[in-house]
C-alpha angles and dihedrals in degrees: 000000000000123000090255091049094050094047092045090052090049092048092052091048092050093048089051091050091050090051092052092047092049089055088058100038129015121234089244092056092044090051090053090055092045094053092044093051118113112267114264119232111269119250108261121193120208119248085222091083107249136062139181130221100206116210136218114202129152098201140010129199089229101041101028123216112006099171133012103227146006094265087084088077090063096042098048109038097068091053090049091053094046090049090058107265111164090211140354120234115213121196110223100173108115108192101057103013105035091235132152137188086238090066088056092049091049092049092048093051091051094045100045097078090044091057097240124123126229118224125208112230113193142115094280115193104151138053088235088070091055090052089049090054094052094044088053090054101260121156096197146019136210118228120193107220100209092053094060136068116229091256095048092046091052090048095051092043092051092047092049090049092049089053093048096250122145114227129220110200109205118212130185104182148005094287092052091050091052089055090047091053090053091051095049094045093067098033115119115246093223124073132026112358127252114223129191120211129191114210109202094197116119104229092203093061102013086231121138113243106194093182089075091070090066096035094054100033093098089059095056112119115255123234097032134087106269116207129203109216127193122007098052104117107149148002096289093052091050091051090053090050093053092047089054090054103263112143097201144004131223106217124185121140098046091049092047091051096046119104088216107026094171091059093045093051091049090052091048093052094045092051096046094047089055093049120121119248105058133060119245091254099043117159122242111276094014112141122237131200116300090221 
């Protein structure tokens, strides 16, 4: 299936989920719940120059089943937080990733006293899904640039900001990064942060293409936290990402496959924060050496 075909399938699936949810609860009622939900912990980036958004996902179209049931959300997220994750990404897409909103709610409840936000990762196409994320306790959402028109992207970003959610804009290629640069140029400095992630997965083949990180690094927006997505499996990968100028990594499959994900995450963070190219107190979005 082509990239366009996969994303179109996911968009249709998301729209159908929204329609079913609306039949059970109006947008007005959901918004009341979202605005009444306890505040999520803010996203805090380390002054040591590199962070990890650790991911909980039960299945991936590329890797297959990664965990057998939703209890993994409860078992893993505390370990991620204690190892130093700045946020925990939770897949909520059910048809291809076995996710549920309940997994996000469970993660947010566990993470709140630990001061770490949960992020909803899904194929978000409607404001209703942003409200669902906040009502479930999330502190952030991921938005896939190529799935959204300029008007819808602006609408979703504005709603997330109004609700106090940080936003991770996910890019796959040069065109996506150009759109991300436009979004970040007009984004207010105050309030919940806007992050830009580059996913190096080829959506036509679902293969990871690590070379894209170096190829597209010069196009990353300045002044924001830039995130390497897919292809970061261990300490050496994280060191390379930091040396290229990435400020964080979103890591899922390798942590889900690890027998001790907390230990692996701690090793990744320690290695990346010792990597050459950035000072120990580098600011979010600051570029490092390309060596």
